[in-house]
Structures are given as structure tokens and as C-alpha cells.
C-alpha positions as CSV (number, residue, x, y, z in Angstrom):
1,M,13.4,13.0,-6.6
2,P,9.8,13.2,-5.7
3,T,9.1,14.9,-2.2
4,R,6.8,15.9,0.1
5,D,6.9,17.7,3.5
6,E,3.2,18.2,4.5
7,A,0.0,16.2,5.1
8,W,-1.3,14.6,1.9
9,P,-4.9,15.2,0.4
10,Q,-7.6,13.4,2.4
11,G,-8.3,10.2,0.5
12,T,-4.6,10.1,-0.8
13,P,-2.2,6.7,-0.6
14,C,-0.2,8.5,2.5
15,W,2.0,5.6,3.9
16,I,2.7,1.8,3.8
17,D,3.9,-0.4,6.5
18,C,4.2,-4.4,7.0
19,Q,3.5,-6.0,10.3
20,V,5.6,-9.0,10.8
21,D,6.8,-11.5,13.4
22,D,10.3,-10.7,13.3
23,T,11.1,-7.4,12.9
24,A,14.9,-7.5,12.9
25,A,14.5,-10.1,10.0
26,A,12.0,-8.1,8.1
27,R,14.8,-5.1,8.5
28,D,18.1,-6.9,7.3
29,F,16.0,-7.9,4.1
30,Y,14.4,-4.7,3.1
31,R,17.3,-2.7,3.9
32,T,19.6,-5.1,1.6
33,L,16.8,-5.0,-1.2
34,F,16.0,-1.4,-1.1
35,G,18.8,0.2,0.2
36,W,16.5,1.8,3.6
37,E,18.2,3.2,6.6
38,V,16.0,1.2,9.1
39,Q,15.7,3.5,12.3
40,D,14.3,2.2,15.4
41,G,11.8,4.6,17.1
42,P,11.4,5.6,20.7
43,A,11.0,3.2,23.5
44,E,7.0,3.6,23.8
45,A,6.8,3.1,19.9
46,G,6.4,-0.7,20.6
47,G,9.4,-1.8,18.5
48,Y,8.5,0.1,15.3
49,L,11.0,0.8,12.6
50,M,11.2,3.8,10.5
51,A,12.3,2.7,7.0
52,V,14.0,5.9,5.6
53,L,15.5,7.3,2.2
54,D,17.8,10.2,1.9
55,G,16.7,11.2,5.1
56,R,13.3,11.0,4.4
57,P,10.5,8.3,5.8
58,A,9.3,5.9,3.3
59,A,8.0,3.1,4.9
60,G,7.1,1.6,8.5
61,I,8.0,-1.8,9.9
62,G,6.3,-3.1,12.8
63,P,5.6,-6.1,15.3
64,K,2.6,-7.8,14.9
65,P,-0.4,-6.9,17.5
66,E,-0.2,-8.5,20.6
67,G,-1.8,-11.7,20.8
68,M,-2.3,-11.9,17.0
69,A,1.2,-13.8,16.1
70,G,-1.0,-16.4,14.2
71,M,-2.1,-13.2,11.5
72,P,-0.2,-13.2,7.9
73,S,2.3,-11.1,7.5
74,V,1.3,-8.1,5.3
75,W,1.9,-4.9,4.0
76,T,-0.9,-2.0,4.8
77,T,-2.1,0.8,3.0
78,Y,-2.8,3.9,4.7
79,F,-4.8,6.8,3.2
80,A,-4.8,10.3,4.6
81,A,-7.7,11.8,6.4
82,E,-8.3,15.2,7.6
83,R,-10.1,14.1,10.7
84,A,-9.9,10.4,11.4
85,D,-12.9,9.8,13.8
86,E,-15.4,11.2,10.5
87,I,-13.7,8.9,8.5
88,A,-14.2,6.1,10.7
89,E,-18.1,6.9,11.2
90,R,-18.2,6.8,7.0
91,V,-16.8,3.3,6.9
92,S,-19.4,2.0,9.4
93,K,-22.2,3.9,7.7
94,S,-21.1,2.4,4.4
95,G,-20.7,-1.2,5.2
96,G,-17.0,-1.1,6.1
97,Q,-15.7,-2.5,9.6
98,V,-13.4,-0.6,12.0
99,F,-11.6,-2.9,13.7
100,M,-10.9,-0.4,16.3
101,P,-11.9,2.8,17.4
102,P,-9.3,5.8,15.8
103,F,-6.7,6.2,18.8
104,D,-3.7,9.0,19.0
105,V,0.1,7.5,18.4
106,L,2.1,9.1,20.8
107,D,2.4,12.8,19.2
108,V,2.6,11.9,15.3
109,G,-0.8,11.1,14.5
110,R,-4.2,9.5,14.4
111,M,-5.2,6.0,13.3
112,F,-7.3,3.1,12.4
113,I,-7.3,0.3,10.5
114,A,-10.6,-1.2,9.0
115,A,-11.8,-3.4,5.8
116,D,-14.2,-2.6,3.1
117,P,-17.4,-4.6,2.9
118,A,-16.2,-7.6,1.3
119,G,-13.1,-7.7,3.5
120,G,-9.9,-5.5,2.0
121,A,-8.4,-4.2,4.8
122,F,-6.5,-0.5,5.0
123,G,-5.5,1.8,7.4
124,V,-6.4,5.5,7.5
125,W,-3.8,8.0,8.7
126,E,-4.7,11.4,10.2
127,A,-1.1,13.2,10.1
128,K,0.3,15.3,13.3
129,A,4.3,15.2,13.6
130,H,4.2,12.6,10.5
131,H,3.1,13.3,7.7
132,G,3.5,10.0,6.1
133,A,5.7,9.2,3.1
134,G,8.5,12.2,2.6
135,V,9.5,10.3,-1.1
136,F,7.7,8.6,-3.2
137,N,8.0,7.3,-7.0
138,Q,11.6,6.4,-7.5
139,H,13.7,3.7,-6.1
140,G,12.9,1.9,-2.9
141,A,9.4,4.0,-2.5
142,Y,6.1,3.1,-2.9
143,C,4.4,4.3,-6.6
144,W,1.0,2.5,-6.3
145,N,-1.3,0.8,-4.5
146,E,-4.4,-1.1,-5.9
147,L,-7.1,-3.2,-4.7
148,H,-7.5,-6.8,-5.7
149,T,-11.1,-7.7,-4.9
150,P,-14.1,-10.1,-6.3
151,A,-16.8,-7.5,-4.7
152,Y,-15.1,-4.9,-7.5
153,E,-18.6,-2.7,-8.0
154,Q,-19.5,-2.7,-4.3
155,A,-15.9,-1.4,-4.1
156,H,-16.4,1.7,-6.4
157,E,-19.4,2.5,-4.5
158,F,-17.7,2.2,-0.9
159,Y,-14.5,3.9,-1.5
160,N,-16.6,6.9,-3.3
161,Q,-18.8,7.2,-0.1
162,V,-15.8,7.3,2.1
163,F,-13.4,9.1,0.5
164,G,-15.2,10.9,-2.7
165,W,-13.1,8.6,-5.2
166,Q,-14.0,9.1,-9.0
167,Y,-13.1,6.4,-11.3
168,N,-11.4,6.0,-14.8
169,E,-12.5,2.4,-16.7
170,I,-8.9,1.1,-18.3
171,G,-9.6,-2.5,-18.7
172,D,-11.1,-4.5,-21.4
173,G,-14.4,-4.9,-19.4
174,E,-13.7,-8.8,-20.0
175,T,-10.4,-10.4,-19.1
176,F,-8.8,-7.4,-17.3
177,I,-11.4,-5.4,-15.6
178,Y,-9.9,-2.3,-14.0
179,S,-10.1,1.4,-13.0
180,T,-8.0,3.7,-11.5
181,F,-9.2,6.2,-8.7
182,A,-8.5,10.0,-8.6
183,L,-9.7,12.3,-5.9
184,P,-12.9,14.6,-6.4
185,G,-12.3,16.9,-9.2
186,D,-8.3,16.4,-10.1
187,S,-7.5,13.9,-12.6
188,H,-4.5,12.8,-11.0
189,E,-4.3,8.9,-10.8
190,L,-3.5,7.9,-7.5
191,G,-4.1,4.1,-7.3
192,G,-6.0,1.4,-8.9
193,L,-9.1,-1.1,-8.2
194,M,-9.1,-4.7,-10.1
195,D,-11.8,-7.2,-10.3
196,A,-10.3,-10.1,-9.4
197,S,-13.1,-12.7,-8.8
198,A,-12.2,-14.9,-11.1
199,L,-9.3,-15.9,-9.0
200,G,-10.8,-16.7,-6.0
201,T,-8.9,-15.2,-3.6
202,P,-9.3,-12.7,-0.4
203,P,-9.2,-8.9,-1.5
204,Y,-6.2,-7.1,-0.2
205,W,-4.5,-3.8,-1.1
206,L,-1.0,-4.5,-3.3
207,T,1.4,-2.4,-2.4
208,W,3.8,-1.6,-5.3
209,I,7.4,-0.2,-4.5
210,Q,9.5,1.2,-7.6
211,V,13.0,-0.2,-8.1
212,D,15.5,0.6,-11.1
213,D,15.8,-3.2,-12.2
214,T,13.4,-5.4,-11.8
215,D,14.9,-8.2,-12.6
216,G,17.7,-7.7,-10.4
217,C,15.3,-7.1,-7.6
218,L,13.5,-10.6,-8.0
219,A,16.8,-11.8,-8.2
220,T,18.3,-10.7,-5.0
221,A,14.8,-11.2,-2.7
222,T,15.5,-14.7,-4.2
223,E,18.5,-15.4,-2.8
224,L,17.0,-13.4,0.6
225,G,14.6,-16.3,0.9
226,A,11.5,-14.8,-0.7
227,S,9.6,-16.2,-3.3
228,V,8.9,-14.9,-6.7
229,I,4.9,-15.3,-7.5
230,M,4.6,-13.6,-11.1
231,G,7.5,-11.9,-13.0
232,P,9.2,-10.8,-14.2
233,D,6.5,-9.3,-17.0
234,D,6.6,-6.4,-19.1
235,S,3.5,-4.0,-19.1
236,P,2.6,-0.7,-20.5
237,F,3.2,0.5,-17.0
238,G,6.6,-0.7,-16.6
239,R,8.4,-4.0,-15.9
240,T,7.0,-6.0,-12.8
241,G,7.2,-8.8,-10.5
242,I,5.3,-10.0,-7.1
243,L,7.3,-11.0,-4.5
244,Q,6.3,-12.8,-1.2
245,A,8.8,-12.1,1.4
246,P,10.6,-14.4,3.8
247,Q,7.9,-14.0,6.6
248,G,4.8,-13.9,3.8
249,E,4.1,-10.6,3.2
250,V,3.2,-9.6,-0.2
251,F,4.3,-7.0,-2.5
252,G,4.4,-5.6,-5.8
253,V,8.4,-4.1,-7.4
254,I,8.2,-2.1,-11.0
255,D,10.5,-0.3,-13.2
256,T,8.3,2.4,-14.5
257,A,11.5,3.3,-16.7
258,K,11.0,-0.4,-18.9
259,A,7.4,0.4,-20.0
260,V,6.2,-1.9,-23.1
261,G,2.8,-1.2,-24.8
262,E,0.2,1.1,-25.1
263,V,-1.6,1.9,-21.9
264,P,-4.4,0.7,-21.8
265,T,-7.5,3.4,-22.1
266,G,-10.6,1.4,-21.7
267,S,-12.9,-1.0,-23.7
């Protein structure tokens, strides 16, 4: 079971959470789907819930910000920062938008939400008492995060300026334009960027959660009121599916043990 007990390196996807209208309903949905133990936070946490796997934090479920009940329900990817305020400055200088200045979350961390120049929203987390995900790359835990964007080259430049990411193109350059990203001087792939300009959709970060049985997960999710957007599909990375939960948030599931075909290495 891959676990972590310390803060993640800067620029690494370190946490995921969803913002929904009904946290109680989301608790029931994800608890049944992934086997999460969903714990209540302290009163001062404003209704934020912590999803736990094997005693370790896996994800968060929170209410939408006050006055924003009409906003879509979403999953948010957070990237680790040594100093959130410095990353916020980089975001602004690189053409992104910081929605509100970094702020402390009790004694657990310091954070802000931002968007890249094309509008792809993400979070930044400076760890204190809460380091981020304590479990990953196993059933019910996040395993990959990727940006779907119509501004592919611009995204490369922006995230390089903010986090120093280095990229490896693995697509064919025509029908599949995709790159993985890694931290400076490190070849370990942390996530991906996909050119979604042909789809005509707004940019967004897609969270992938690992499962032991994609087909069974999609079937259970459907029974619980979710919609299958794509899949199940075979891929060189695993058997995949994309779901829209009952409250509207979109996420991917993947069984990495059922990979089919050769992993692409670029055109």
C-alpha cells in the first residue's frame, strides 16, 4: 500500500477534494463506491469532511463556499507548495488568476485556489499539520491528475513558470496530443496535460481514482445515481471510465492492473 507521512515536494499533486451542495449525500455516495470512512471535521472546519482509507487521509468533501450555491460541483486538484504566498505571486506574474489571497486553514495548512491563463482551476497547499494525501495508487485513492485544456502550449509555459515542471510528449502529435509532467531534475511522472481544443470544452483538472474493478465500479456508481460519461475502455494505462456523480462532479476511475497495449512514447 503506497503511503506517505510527510509533506509532498513542491509542484506535486498532493490532495484532492470535492465541493458539493449536499455533503451528507456525497458522503454516502463515495463511502459506498470506494469504501471510504468519511469523518466529520471539527466545528470550526465549516462542515468539511475527511475521507480515510486504512486510517490515512485520502480525500476531502466540502460544502461550496457561502454565496456560491449555483457553482458546479467539482473535484479540485491541489499542488504542494513550500510557501503558498510565493506560488501565488508566480501564478499572478505568469498570467494566472488567484481567486483570493493565501489563507491559513486552522493549524493544518495554508492554501489558495487559482486558475491558469485559460481558466483551468486548481488549488495550492502549504502543509502544516495536514500533509495531504497519506495514501495513493491503490483502490479508493487518487493515482493521476491531468489537465484537459484548449490552450495546450500556453499551459506548458504557465506551469513551468509556476512549478518548474518538465514535460515528456507521449502523444502522436495529431489525434492524441498529450504530455506527462515531472519535477525539475526528476523523471518520475506525476500527471499529464492533454490538448482538448477539439472538444470545445472549458479547461479542467481531472482526478483519477484507482479501483480494483472498473466495470464493477461503473455499475455500482450507476446504481447510486451517477452517470457514465465514458467507458469502460481499455488503454495501455489500465481499464478506464469517467463518471459524473449525482451532484455533478466529474472524475475518472482506472484499474491499472488491466492495461492493454503498448504505452505511447511520442510521435
